[in-house]
Each structure stands twice: as C-alpha cells, then as structure tokens.
C-alpha positions in Angstrom: 106.4 139.7 46.5 108.4 138.7 43.4 110.3 140.9 40.9 110.9 140.2 37.2 113.3 141.8 34.8 111.9 141.6 31.3 113.9 142.5 28.2 113.7 141.8 24.5 115.3 142.5 21.1 118.9 143.0 22.1 120.0 142.0 18.6 123.7 141.5 19.5 124.0 144.5 21.7 125.4 143.1 25.0 126.5 146.5 26.4 123.2 147.3 28.2 123.2 143.9 29.9 126.3 144.8 31.8 124.5 147.9 33.1 121.7 145.6 34.4 124.0 143.3 36.3 122.8 144.5 39.7 119.2 144.3 38.7 119.6 140.8 37.4 121.3 139.7 40.7 118.5 141.2 42.9 115.5 140.0 40.8 113.5 136.8 41.2 113.1 136.2 37.5 114.9 137.3 34.4 113.1 136.9 31.0 114.5 137.7 27.6 111.7 137.6 25.0 113.8 136.9 22.0 115.9 138.3 19.2 119.2 138.1 21.0 119.0 135.0 23.1 122.7 134.4 22.6 123.4 137.8 24.1 122.2 136.3 27.4 124.8 133.5 27.7 126.6 135.1 30.6 123.4 136.0 32.4 122.1 132.5 32.0 125.4 131.0 33.2 125.3 133.2 36.3 121.6 132.6 37.1 120.3 129.5 35.4 117.6 128.8 38.0 115.8 132.1 37.3 116.6 133.0 33.7 114.1 132.2 30.9 115.0 132.6 27.3 112.4 132.8 24.5 113.3 132.4 20.9 112.5 135.2 18.5 112.2 135.2 14.7 116.0 136.1 14.6 117.1 133.4 17.0 118.4 130.2 15.5 120.0 128.4 18.5 118.1 128.0 21.7 115.2 129.5 23.6 111.7 128.3 24.1 109.0 129.4 21.7 106.5 130.0 24.5 106.4 129.8 28.3 103.8 129.9 31.1 104.8 131.0 34.6 102.9 131.1 37.8 104.1 134.0 39.9 102.4 134.7 43.1 98.7 134.8 42.1 99.2 135.8 38.5 99.7 133.5 35.5 102.0 134.8 32.8 102.2 133.9 29.2 105.5 134.9 27.5 106.6 134.8 23.9 108.4 136.9 21.3 105.2 137.9 19.6 106.0 137.4 15.9 103.8 134.2 15.7 100.8 136.3 17.0 101.2 139.2 14.6 101.8 141.7 17.3 103.0 144.4 14.9 99.4 144.4 13.5 97.6 144.2 16.8 97.4 142.2 20.0 94.1 140.4 19.7 95.7 137.0 18.8 98.1 137.4 21.7 95.4 138.1 24.1 93.4 135.1 22.9 96.5 132.8 23.3 97.0 134.1 26.8 93.4 133.5 27.8 93.5 130.0 26.3 96.3 129.2 28.7 94.4 130.8 31.6 96.9 133.6 31.8 96.1 137.2 32.9 99.5 138.7 31.9 101.1 138.5 28.4 104.8 139.4 27.8 106.0 140.0 24.3 108.6 141.8 22.2 109.2 142.0 18.4 107.7 145.5 18.0 110.7 147.4 19.6 108.1 149.7 21.2 107.7 149.6 25.0 104.1 149.4 26.1 102.1 148.5 29.2 98.3 148.3 28.9 95.3 146.1 29.6 93.2 144.5 26.9 90.2 142.3 27.6 91.4 141.5 31.1 95.0 140.7 30.1 97.9 142.9 31.2 100.0 143.3 28.1 103.7 144.2 28.5 106.2 144.9 25.8 109.6 145.9 27.3 110.8 147.6 24.2 114.2 146.9 22.8 117.9 147.2 23.7 119.3 147.5 20.1 122.1 149.9 19.3 119.7 152.0 17.1 117.0 152.9 19.5 116.3 154.4 22.9 116.6 151.2 24.9 114.3 150.0 27.7 113.3 147.1 29.7 110.4 146.3 32.1 110.7 145.9 35.8 107.6 144.0 37.0 106.6 143.6 40.6 104.0 141.1 41.5 102.5 140.9 45.0 99.6 138.5 45.3 97.2 139.5 42.5 98.7 143.0 42.1 101.1 143.5 39.2 102.9 146.8 38.7 105.0 147.2 35.5 107.5 149.9 35.0 109.3 150.6 31.7 112.8 151.7 32.5 115.0 153.5 30.0 118.6 152.4 29.7 
C-alpha cells in the first residue's frame, strides 16, 4: 500500500503547507501539480526522494512539465492541465494519459476539486490552496490495482 499527497495551485500561499507537515512526513509520495512550485522549497528540501514538482502556467523556475509514475499496479500521469485545456473539458487529458498507458491522471489549473472516472481513466484534481478559496488537497491510497482518492478540505 502506498499513499500520495497531491496538491496544486498554492499561488504563493505557504501557510497551508505548514498544516500538512505531518501528512507529508507520513506519505510515500508528495506531488505539487503546479502554480506555486516555489512554495514547495522547504518540502522538497526535507523530502527530495519523494517530492515531485510539476510546472504550471504561472511557474517560471523549476518543475517538470509532465510526469509518469508507476505506483503499485497503477500507472499515473501527472501534469498541471493547462496544456490540455482542462478548463474546457478533460478529453485531451484522458487521451494523453491513455497514450502513456496510464489509468490515473492528476491535474490542477481549474481550482475545482474533483475525482471521477472518464473512459477508464481515474481523474483527480485536488483543488487549490490559494488564499481566496476554500482550500483542499487529495489524499490518494493505492493498494495493488485499487485506488481510493479523498479530497481533504484545509
């Protein structure tokens, strides 16, 4: 069993990250899906072996544009989402995940938390942690082929 903490769109708001310190310590993977990669400097310094940072449309220094992770028996595609037009729909994101043989797709950019399945791909948007919205992140547990995503308000 592996656990993942997935967050996105902090946009300079580091305060919620301090609240998640214990969750970061206990998780197997930490993913920030962009727009606030620099907010994660301290987390990355503490956990470089398990922290993955993806660049969003407002990140200009650091972060990967996309990432594929194999966790247990699931294959995960992670990105910010802006390059796939996720504010207008997730069809392009689903196609990109399938092209990479992934059955889970993580994305942000919309600031709206969501967990649903589309065309055999589990889609997860953890929401945002900006100062101007009800913040949330996703806690994902993967055990073999089973994946359970929980949106957690902050």
